[in-house]
C-alpha positions in Angstrom: 37.1 -213.2 -66.1 37.7 -209.7 -64.8 39.5 -209.2 -61.5 37.9 -205.8 -60.9 34.3 -206.8 -61.8 34.1 -205.4 -65.3 31.5 -207.6 -67.0 32.2 -206.3 -70.5 35.9 -207.4 -70.0 34.8 -210.8 -68.8 32.5 -211.5 -71.8 34.9 -210.0 -74.4 34.9 -212.3 -77.5 31.9 -214.4 -76.4 29.6 -215.1 -79.3 26.5 -217.4 -79.5 26.7 -219.1 -76.1 24.2 -221.9 -75.4 24.4 -221.6 -71.6 26.1 -219.0 -69.3 27.1 -219.3 -65.6 27.8 -216.1 -63.7 30.1 -216.0 -60.6 30.0 -212.5 -59.2 30.8 -210.6 -56.0 28.3 -209.4 -53.4 28.4 -205.7 -54.4 27.8 -206.1 -58.1 25.8 -209.3 -58.3 22.4 -207.7 -59.1 23.9 -205.3 -61.6 25.8 -208.1 -63.4 22.7 -210.3 -63.6 20.8 -207.5 -65.3 23.7 -206.5 -67.6 24.3 -210.1 -68.7 20.6 -210.5 -69.6 20.8 -207.4 -71.8 23.9 -208.6 -73.5 22.6 -212.2 -74.1 18.8 -212.0 -73.9 17.0 -215.4 -73.8 20.2 -217.4 -73.4 19.7 -219.8 -70.5 21.8 -218.6 -67.5 22.4 -219.3 -63.8 24.5 -217.4 -61.3 25.5 -216.9 -57.7 27.9 -215.0 -55.5 31.3 -216.7 -55.3 34.9 -217.0 -56.5 35.6 -218.6 -59.8 38.8 -220.0 -61.5 40.4 -221.4 -64.5 44.2 -221.3 -64.2 43.8 -218.3 -62.0 41.3 -217.4 -59.3 38.9 -214.4 -59.3 38.3 -213.5 -55.6 36.3 -210.3 -55.8 35.6 -209.6 -59.5 33.5 -211.5 -62.0 33.8 -214.8 -63.8 31.7 -216.0 -66.8 31.6 -219.7 -67.7 29.9 -220.3 -71.1 29.1 -223.4 -73.1 29.7 -222.5 -76.7 28.7 -225.4 -78.9 27.6 -229.0 -78.6 25.2 -228.7 -75.7 21.4 -228.4 -75.3 20.6 -226.5 -72.1 17.7 -225.3 -70.0 18.0 -223.1 -66.9 15.4 -222.5 -64.2 14.9 -222.1 -60.5 13.1 -223.9 -57.6 11.9 -221.3 -55.1 11.0 -221.4 -51.3 13.8 -223.9 -50.7 13.7 -223.4 -46.9 10.1 -224.5 -46.7 8.8 -226.2 -49.9 11.0 -226.5 -53.0 8.9 -229.5 -54.1 6.1 -227.0 -55.0 8.1 -226.1 -58.1 9.2 -229.6 -59.2 7.2 -229.5 -62.5 9.7 -226.9 -63.8 12.5 -229.4 -63.4 10.5 -232.2 -65.0 9.7 -230.0 -67.9 13.4 -229.0 -68.4 14.5 -232.6 -68.3 12.1 -233.2 -71.2 13.3 -230.1 -73.0 16.9 -231.2 -73.2 15.8 -234.8 -73.8 18.7 -236.0 -71.7 19.9 -239.4 -70.5 22.2 -240.6 -67.7 24.9 -241.1 -70.3 25.1 -237.6 -71.7 23.3 -235.2 -69.3 24.1 -233.4 -66.0 22.3 -231.0 -63.7 24.5 -228.1 -62.4 23.0 -226.2 -59.5 23.8 -223.0 -57.5 22.0 -223.0 -54.1 21.2 -220.3 -51.5 20.9 -222.8 -48.6 19.0 -225.7 -47.1 21.0 -227.9 -49.4 20.1 -231.3 -48.0 16.3 -230.7 -48.6 17.0 -229.2 -52.0 19.0 -232.2 -53.1 16.4 -234.6 -51.9 13.8 -232.7 -53.9 15.8 -232.6 -57.1 16.8 -236.2 -56.7 13.1 -237.2 -56.7 13.2 -236.4 -60.4 16.8 -237.0 -61.4 17.3 -240.2 -59.3 14.7 -242.1 -61.3 16.5 -241.5 -64.6 20.0 -241.6 -63.1 21.0 -238.1 -64.3 24.0 -236.9 -62.2 24.3 -233.6 -60.4 27.2 -231.3 -59.5 26.8 -227.9 -57.8 27.3 -225.9 -54.6 26.2 -223.1 -52.3 26.9 -219.5 -53.1 27.2 -216.6 -50.7 24.7 -214.1 -49.3 21.6 -216.3 -49.9 21.1 -215.2 -53.5 21.1 -216.9 -56.9 20.0 -215.9 -60.4 18.3 -217.7 -63.3 17.6 -216.2 -66.7 18.3 -212.6 -65.7 16.3 -212.6 -62.4 17.7 -212.6 -58.9 16.1 -214.9 -56.3 16.5 -215.4 -52.6 15.7 -218.7 -50.8 16.1 -220.6 -54.1 18.2 -223.0 -56.1 19.1 -222.1 -59.7 19.9 -225.1 -61.9 20.9 -225.9 -65.5 20.1 -229.1 -67.3 23.0 -229.6 -69.7 23.1 -232.3 -72.4 26.3 -233.1 -74.2 25.3 -233.6 -77.8 28.6 -235.2 -78.8 29.5 -237.6 -76.1 29.3 -238.7 -72.5 29.3 -236.9 -69.2 30.4 -238.2 -65.8 30.7 -236.8 -62.3 33.5 -237.3 -59.8 34.0 -236.5 -56.1 37.4 -236.1 -54.5 38.1 -236.6 -50.8 41.5 -235.7 -49.4 40.8 -237.1 -45.9 40.9 -240.5 -44.3 40.1 -242.0 -40.9 42.3 -241.0 -38.0 42.9 -243.6 -35.3 40.0 -245.7 -34.1 37.7 -243.0 -32.8 34.0 -243.6 -32.9 31.6 -241.1 -31.5 27.8 -241.3 -30.9 26.4 -237.8 -31.3 23.8 -236.5 -28.8 22.2 -233.3 -27.6 22.2 -232.2 -31.3 20.2 -229.3 -32.7 19.3 -230.4 -36.3 18.0 -227.0 -37.4 21.2 -225.2 -36.3 23.7 -228.0 -37.2 24.9 -228.2 -33.5 26.6 -231.2 -31.9 26.2 -230.9 -28.1 27.9 -234.1 -26.9 30.0 -236.9 -28.3 29.9 -240.2 -26.3 28.2 -238.3 -23.5 30.9 -235.7 -23.1 30.9 -232.0 -24.3 31.7 -232.0 -28.0 34.2 -229.1 -27.8 36.1 -230.8 -25.0 36.3 -234.1 -26.8 37.7 -232.5 -30.0 40.2 -230.4 -28.0 41.4 -233.4 -25.9 42.1 -235.7 -28.9 43.9 -233.1 -30.9 45.5 -231.1 -28.1 44.4 -227.7 -29.4 43.1 -224.6 -27.7 39.5 -223.4 -28.2 40.8 -220.7 -30.5 42.6 -223.2 -32.7 39.5 -225.4 -33.4 38.3 -223.4 -36.4 41.6 -223.8 -38.3 42.3 -227.3 -37.0 39.1 -228.4 -38.8 40.9 -227.9 -42.1 43.1 -230.8 -41.1 40.7 -232.7 -38.8 37.1 -232.6 -39.7 34.6 -235.1 -38.5 33.3 -237.9 -40.8 30.0 -239.6 -41.0 30.0 -243.1 -42.6 27.4 -243.2 -45.3 27.4 -246.7 -46.9 30.8 -247.1 -48.5 31.3 -243.3 -48.5 32.5 -240.9 -45.8 30.6 -237.6 -45.6 32.9 -234.8 -44.3 31.5 -232.6 -41.5 33.5 -229.4 -40.9 33.2 -227.3 -37.8 31.8 -223.8 -38.3 32.1 -222.3 -34.8 32.4 -223.1 -31.1 29.2 -222.6 -29.3 29.9 -222.8 -25.6 30.6 -226.5 -25.0 29.0 -227.5 -28.2 30.2 -227.3 -31.8 28.2 -225.8 -34.7 29.0 -227.6 -38.0 28.4 -226.9 -41.7 26.0 -229.8 -42.1 23.4 -231.5 -40.1 24.2 -234.1 -37.5 21.4 -236.1 -35.7 21.2 -237.8 -32.3 22.7 -241.3 -32.5 24.7 -240.5 -35.7 28.0 -242.3 -35.6 30.9 -240.0 -36.3 34.7 -240.7 -36.9 37.7 -238.4 -36.7 39.3 -237.6 -40.1 42.8 -236.4 -40.9 44.3 -234.8 -44.0 45.9 -237.2 -46.5 48.6 -236.6 -49.1 46.4 -234.3 -51.1 48.9 -233.7 -53.9 49.0 -237.5 -54.6 45.2 -237.7 -54.3 44.7 -234.9 -56.9 47.1 -236.6 -59.3 45.2 -239.8 -58.9 41.8 -238.1 -59.6 43.3 -236.6 -62.8 44.7 -239.9 -63.9 41.3 -241.6 -63.3 39.6 -238.9 -65.4 42.1 -239.3 -68.2 41.6 -243.1 -68.3 37.8 -242.7 -68.3 37.9 -240.0 -70.9 40.8 -240.1 -73.4 39.1 -237.1 -75.1 37.7 -234.3 -72.9 36.1 -231.1 -74.1 35.5 -229.5 -70.7 35.6 -230.0 -67.0 33.5 -228.0 -64.5 34.4 -228.3 -60.8 33.3 -227.0 -57.4 35.9 -226.7 -54.7 35.0 -226.2 -51.1 36.0 -222.9 -49.5 37.9 -224.8 -46.9 40.0 -226.7 -49.6 40.7 -223.3 -51.2 41.9 -221.9 -47.8 43.9 -225.0 -47.1 45.6 -225.0 -50.5 46.3 -221.3 -50.2 47.8 -221.7 -46.8 50.1 -224.4 -48.2 51.0 -222.3 -51.4 49.4 -225.1 -53.5 46.4 -223.4 -55.1 48.2 -222.2 -58.3 49.9 -225.5 -58.7 46.6 -227.3 -58.2 44.9 -225.2 -61.0 47.9 -226.0 -63.3 47.5 -229.7 -62.6 43.8 -229.6 -63.3 44.5 -227.6 -66.5 46.3 -230.8 -67.9 42.7 -232.1 -68.4 42.1 -229.3 -70.9 39.4 -226.6 -70.4 38.9 -226.7 -66.6 36.9 -224.0 -64.8 34.9 -223.9 -61.7 33.8 -222.1 -58.5 34.5 -222.0 -54.8 31.4 -223.1 -52.9 30.3 -223.1 -49.3 29.2 -226.8 -49.6 29.4 -229.1 -52.6 26.7 -231.1 -54.2 27.3 -234.6 -55.6 24.2 -236.3 -57.0 21.8 -236.5 -54.0 24.5 -235.7 -51.4 25.5 -232.5 -49.7 29.3 -232.7 -48.9 31.9 -230.6 -47.2 35.6 -230.0 -47.8 35.5 -231.9 -51.1 35.8 -231.3 -54.8 33.1 -232.4 -57.1 33.3 -232.1 -60.9 31.6 -233.1 -64.2 33.6 -234.1 -67.2 32.3 -233.6 -70.8 33.6 -236.0 -73.5 
């Protein structure tokens, strides 16, 4: 990593990588993509704009995550994600064949520029049939890179096969249901992720009345009290992005007649410890862990002076690195305010 965006400093000592992931800042992204390709031509690579971390966080500089040995990898891109990502699906099918992966030893890692739900459905049409898991997230500024080229309106992905062991994905949720609130959403605008009413009342007013907060406080209160949507035995977290008159704009889609619940923050320190213990039980030997933490988790942990402690806790797993996303991907699901990760045996 380089806190001031010096790519040469970030890649110092890096020899013979098999796959590279670039996390850069908005000002230097294009330059870093080109520079990286010159330094490591023909090495599969994906990248996006975002913060990265190991035991420290790079907020504005550049972070390079490289797989050094023991993996087979292929990197590529699906374009036109806002309209027709399925047009490019043969690329993904080919890359799955190239790495010759299976559900036991292979993962797809993706960096997306937006329209996540549609992208994940498209990717899952290939990976779902062969049970290959996926972990990823959304970067900033609507740009991603793959193999030395910058793309807009696209998803960059890497198929990564662990040649020496298993892989497994995990998702961590630090929220649980608050009270016995159930809401039926209506007057929604799917395209713009807007909830107009909950149980027939203005959504903003309902949120304020339950939590006794001012309109100004809604955007920070959502760190502690997002909405939840029950999805089978899983709860999908829906965070509030902004107040829109009497409506609420969210970070993910809500449809008319969706049933929502109110969530509250749990004992996140205990939950993190539990996740780490689960991983250690599942994988007594770990070579690497790659995670995606939501921006809202990052802000929450920072506000509570827990971020550094969190990264130290995760470091007990061994090589742990990751990036801060604007939405997290877990298999075929687009989630908010969560942590998703993949563990390599």
